[in-house]
C-alpha positions in Angstrom: -56.3 -47.3 -33.5 -53.6 -47.0 -30.9 -54.0 -49.8 -28.4 -53.4 -49.0 -24.8 -50.4 -50.7 -23.2 -49.6 -51.3 -19.6 -46.5 -49.8 -18.1 -43.9 -52.3 -17.3 -45.2 -55.0 -19.7 -43.5 -55.9 -22.9 -45.7 -56.4 -25.9 -46.7 -60.0 -26.3 -45.9 -61.0 -22.7 -48.5 -62.0 -20.1 -49.0 -59.2 -17.6 -48.3 -59.7 -13.9 -51.3 -58.5 -12.0 -49.6 -58.3 -8.6 -47.5 -55.5 -7.2 -48.1 -53.2 -10.2 -50.2 -50.0 -10.8 -51.5 -49.7 -14.3 -52.7 -46.5 -16.0 -54.6 -46.7 -19.3 -55.1 -44.0 -21.9 -57.9 -44.2 -24.5 -56.9 -42.4 -27.7 -59.1 -40.2 -29.7 -62.2 -42.0 -31.2 -62.5 -42.5 -34.9 -65.7 -40.8 -35.8 -67.5 -41.0 -39.2 -66.7 -37.3 -39.6 -65.2 -34.5 -37.6 -66.6 -31.1 -36.5 -65.5 -29.4 -39.6 -68.8 -30.4 -41.1 -70.5 -27.7 -39.1 -68.2 -24.9 -40.2 -70.5 -22.8 -42.4 -68.1 -21.3 -44.9 -70.5 -19.5 -47.3 -70.8 -20.1 -51.0 -67.9 -19.2 -53.3 -67.1 -20.1 -57.0 -63.8 -21.7 -58.0 -61.7 -21.1 -61.0 -64.0 -23.3 -63.2 -67.0 -21.1 -62.4 -68.5 -23.8 -60.0 -70.1 -22.7 -56.8 -69.1 -24.8 -53.8 -71.7 -25.8 -51.2 -71.5 -24.1 -47.9 -71.1 -27.4 -46.0 -69.5 -30.7 -46.9 -72.0 -32.9 -48.8 -69.7 -35.9 -48.4 -69.8 -35.2 -44.7 -73.6 -35.3 -44.8 -73.4 -38.7 -46.6 -71.2 -40.1 -44.0 -73.5 -38.8 -41.3 -76.2 -41.1 -42.6 -74.2 -44.0 -41.1 -73.3 -42.2 -37.9 -75.7 -44.1 -35.6 -78.7 -46.4 -35.6 -81.3 -43.5 -35.8 -80.3 -40.7 -38.1 -80.1 -42.6 -41.4 -83.1 -44.9 -40.8 -85.4 -41.9 -39.8 -84.6 -40.2 -43.2 -85.3 -43.5 -44.9 -88.7 -43.7 -43.2 -89.6 -40.2 -44.2 -88.6 -41.0 -47.8 -90.8 -44.2 -47.7 -93.8 -42.2 -46.4 -93.5 -39.7 -49.3 -93.1 -42.6 -51.8 -96.0 -44.6 -50.3 -98.7 -42.3 -51.8 -96.9 -41.4 -55.0 -99.0 -42.1 -58.1 -97.3 -43.8 -61.1 -96.2 -41.2 -63.6 -95.2 -41.5 -67.2 -92.2 -39.1 -67.0 -90.6 -40.1 -63.7 -90.3 -43.7 -62.5 -90.8 -44.8 -58.9 -87.0 -45.5 -58.6 -86.0 -42.0 -59.8 -88.6 -40.3 -57.6 -87.4 -42.4 -54.6 -83.8 -41.2 -55.1 -85.0 -37.6 -55.8 -87.0 -37.5 -52.5 -84.1 -39.0 -50.5 -81.6 -36.5 -51.8 -83.9 -33.6 -50.7 -84.1 -35.1 -47.2 -80.4 -35.7 -46.6 -78.9 -32.8 -48.4 -81.7 -30.2 -48.7 -81.2 -30.4 -52.5 -82.7 -32.6 -55.2 -82.1 -32.5 -59.0 -83.8 -33.8 -62.1 -82.7 -33.6 -65.7 -85.3 -32.8 -68.3 -85.1 -35.2 -71.2 -86.9 -34.1 -74.4 -87.6 -35.7 -77.7 -86.6 -34.1 -81.1 -89.9 -32.2 -81.1 -89.1 -30.5 -77.8 -91.6 -32.5 -75.8 -90.7 -33.6 -72.3 -90.6 -37.4 -72.2 -88.7 -38.2 -69.1 -87.2 -36.8 -65.9 -83.8 -38.3 -65.0 -82.5 -38.3 -61.4 -79.2 -36.5 -60.9 -77.3 -37.4 -57.6 -77.3 -34.4 -55.3 -73.8 -35.3 -54.1 -72.2 -34.4 -57.4 -74.4 -31.5 -58.7 -73.2 -27.9 -58.6 -74.5 -24.6 -59.7 -72.3 -22.6 -62.0 -71.7 -18.8 -62.5 -73.7 -19.1 -65.8 -77.3 -18.3 -65.2 -79.6 -21.4 -64.9 -76.7 -23.7 -65.8 -75.7 -26.6 -63.6 -72.7 -29.0 -63.7 -72.1 -32.5 -62.6 -68.8 -33.5 -61.1 -67.5 -36.9 -62.4 -64.5 -39.1 -61.9 -64.4 -40.1 -65.5 -63.4 -36.6 -66.8 -61.4 -33.8 -65.4 -63.9 -31.2 -66.5 -67.4 -31.3 -65.0 -70.3 -32.1 -67.3 -72.3 -29.0 -67.9 -76.0 -29.0 -68.8 -77.9 -26.6 -70.9 -79.6 -23.6 -69.3 -83.0 -24.7 -67.9 -82.2 -28.4 -68.4 -81.9 -29.2 -64.7 -84.7 -28.9 -62.1 -83.4 -28.0 -58.7 -85.6 -28.3 -55.6 -83.9 -26.9 -52.4 -84.6 -26.2 -48.8 -84.6 -22.5 -48.1 -81.4 -21.1 -46.5 -81.7 -17.5 -45.4 -77.8 -17.1 -45.6 -77.6 -17.8 -49.3 -79.9 -18.7 -52.2 -77.8 -21.1 -54.3 -77.9 -24.4 -52.3 -80.3 -25.7 -49.7 -79.4 -26.8 -46.2 -81.1 -29.8 -44.6 -83.6 -29.1 -41.8 -81.7 -31.4 -39.4 -78.5 -29.4 -39.7 -78.9 -27.9 -36.1 -79.0 -31.5 -34.7 -75.7 -32.7 -36.1 -73.8 -32.3 -32.9 -76.3 -34.6 -31.1 -75.9 -37.2 -33.7 -72.1 -37.0 -33.4 -72.3 -37.2 -29.6 -74.3 -40.4 -29.9 -71.6 -41.8 -32.1 -68.8 -40.7 -29.7 -70.6 -42.4 -26.9 -70.9 -45.6 -28.8 -67.3 -45.6 -30.0 -66.1 -45.0 -26.4 -68.3 -47.9 -25.2 -67.1 -50.2 -27.9 -63.5 -49.5 -27.1 -64.1 -49.8 -23.4 -65.3 -53.3 -24.0 -63.0 -54.3 -26.8 -59.6 -53.2 -25.4 -59.8 -56.0 -22.8 -57.6 -54.2 -20.4 -60.0 -52.5 -18.0 -60.9 -53.9 -14.6 -63.7 -56.4 -14.0 -63.2 -57.0 -10.3 -60.6 -57.1 -7.5 -60.1 -60.5 -5.8 -58.4 -59.8 -2.5 -57.3 -62.3 0.1 -55.8 -62.2 3.6 -54.5 -65.8 3.9 -50.9 -66.2 5.1 -51.1 -70.0 4.7 -51.9 -70.0 1.0 -49.2 -72.0 -0.8 -47.3 -70.6 -3.7 -48.8 -73.3 -5.9 -52.4 -72.5 -4.9 -51.8 -68.8 -5.4 -50.4 -69.4 -8.9 -53.5 -71.5 -9.8 -55.8 -68.6 -8.5 -53.9 -66.0 -10.6 -54.1 -68.2 -13.7 -57.8 -68.9 -13.2 -58.6 -65.1 -12.8 -56.4 -64.1 -15.6 -57.9 -66.6 -18.1 -61.5 -66.1 -17.1 -63.7 -64.6 -19.7 -66.7 -62.4 -18.8 -68.8 -59.8 -20.4 -66.6 -57.7 -22.6 -63.6 -59.9 -21.6 -62.9 -57.9 -18.4 -59.6 -58.3 -16.8 -59.4 -58.6 -13.0 -56.8 -58.1 -10.3 -55.7 -60.5 -7.6 -54.2 -59.5 -4.2 -53.1 -61.7 -1.3 -52.2 -59.5 1.7 -51.0 -62.6 3.7 -52.5 -61.1 6.8 -52.0 -62.8 10.2 -55.6 -62.2 11.1 -57.6 -65.4 11.7 -61.0 -64.0 10.5 -61.6 -66.5 7.8 -65.0 -65.1 6.8 -63.4 -61.8 5.7 -60.2 -63.3 4.3 -61.7 -63.4 0.7 -63.3 -60.3 -0.8 -64.5 -59.7 -4.4 -64.9 -56.0 -5.4 -66.6 -55.3 -8.8 -65.0 -52.4 -10.7 -65.6 -52.7 -14.4 -68.9 -51.0 -15.4 -69.8 -48.8 -12.4 -68.5 -45.5 -13.5 -69.6 -45.5 -17.1 -72.9 -47.4 -17.4 -75.2 -44.7 -16.2 -73.5 -41.9 -18.1 -73.6 -44.0 -21.3 -77.3 -44.7 -21.1 -78.1 -41.1 -20.3 -76.2 -39.8 -23.3 -77.8 -42.3 -25.7 -81.2 -41.5 -24.4 -80.7 -37.7 -24.6 -79.2 -37.8 -28.1 -82.0 -40.1 -29.3 -84.6 -37.6 -28.1 -82.7 -34.8 -29.9 -82.7 -36.8 -33.1 -86.4 -37.5 -32.9 -86.9 -33.8 -32.4 -84.6 -32.6 -35.2 -86.4 -34.9 -37.7 -89.9 -34.4 -36.1 -90.1 -38.1 -36.2 -92.8 -40.1 -34.3 -91.0 -42.9 -32.5 -94.1 -45.1 -32.7 -93.9 -45.0 -36.5 -90.2 -44.7 -37.3 -89.0 -47.8 -35.3 -87.3 -45.7 -32.6 -88.1 -45.7 -28.8 -86.7 -43.4 -26.1 -88.1 -45.6 -23.3 -89.9 -42.6 -21.8 -93.4 -43.9 -22.2 -94.8 -47.4 -21.5 -96.5 -47.7 -24.9 -96.8 -46.1 -28.3 -100.2 -44.6 -27.8 -103.0 -44.5 -30.3 -101.3 -45.4 -33.5 -104.2 -44.4 -35.7 -104.2 -40.9 -34.3 -100.4 -40.7 -34.5 -100.4 -41.8 -38.1 -103.1 -39.4 -39.1 -101.3 -36.5 -37.4 -97.9 -37.4 -38.8 -99.4 -37.7 -42.3 -101.1 -34.3 -42.2 -98.4 -32.4 -40.5 -95.2 -33.9 -42.0 -95.9 -36.0 -45.0 -98.2 -33.6 -46.8 -95.8 -30.6 -46.6 -93.0 -32.8 -48.0 -95.3 -34.0 -50.8 -96.1 -30.3 -51.7 -92.4 -29.6 -51.8 -91.9 -32.6 -54.2 -94.8 -31.3 -56.3 -93.1 -28.0 -57.0 -91.5 -29.7 -60.0 -94.9 -29.5 -61.7 -94.2 -25.9 -62.6 -91.7 -27.2 -65.1 -94.1 -29.8 -66.6 -97.3 -29.6 -68.7 -100.5 -30.2 -66.8 -100.9 -33.7 -68.3 -97.5 -34.7 -66.9 -97.9 -33.4 -63.3 -97.0 -35.7 -60.5 -99.6 -36.4 -57.9 -100.2 -38.3 -54.6 -103.0 -40.4 -53.4 -104.8 -39.3 -50.2 -105.5 -42.0 -47.6 -108.9 -42.3 -46.0 -107.7 -41.6 -42.5 -106.4 -38.2 -43.6 -108.3 -35.1 -42.5 -107.9 -33.9 -46.1 -110.2 -36.7 -47.2 -113.9 -35.8 -47.2 -115.7 -37.8 -44.5 -118.9 -39.8 -45.1 -120.6 -37.8 -42.5 -119.8 -34.5 -44.2 -121.2 -35.9 -47.4 
């Protein structure tokens, strides 16, 4: 990061705050990823017969850490799917947890079918979505690896691929939150700017102005040093002026003018609030359940009703998507989910 430097001040020397006009320039922020993530390039095969995803999967991984909301909301949705998952003999809780999370962050999830020597399915192994690719060979998938130059190819029909539908192409899925990426990046940009604003230590805190012609040089030096060495919130730096006016109005001879946070505080809070609402919308997340709050409402409302509605409208459809792997499994190995009593899908005692 390029640190801003004041004109007329040598590196390592103490700046003189009097008689000098300083101009500061903040360089470009260092985001988790740049806007090239949102360039939809289409799907093309390379020389090895591997289809490249239309968007950067590594970019989507980095996006999980872009702010305090995006990644945790996806983790919450994964936990809600896993919460009602029934233990299964062919897929472990750990493998299913990774499988569900891959689907949420990338729109793609993969499992390898492991069979015994009699051709019976004995296990479903999770395959990380980040490294999985579809090949030009029908029903054949490959896994990119750092250990070998050539990708590892699986047999036809050996890999189960669950994907989010993309009307532009049918090879890879695109995550549902894709349209909200810019809001997540704006949230990060605002945070980066705010951190640099506090961290650079060169912006103004307040202007200490005087109009005292009788102030001795020794006392003026002490005032300068006291202001220069003061530490406030964000280590603001302040400016000292002594106009040495001949006016005798002592009450107005000293004036402190705050500068530091006035122009950016309201804008920062507004951006953070707007982008948080966007992220809650793009994930269809309930702030009362996912640990997020926009501050628009005084409370969280009726949590029982919110939980029931979220389960019925969001969790159940995701569980149905996960259950699509059952078409590759015999009936006795099908995965299933428990149904909570508060669900509208659960027969009520009154109805019975």
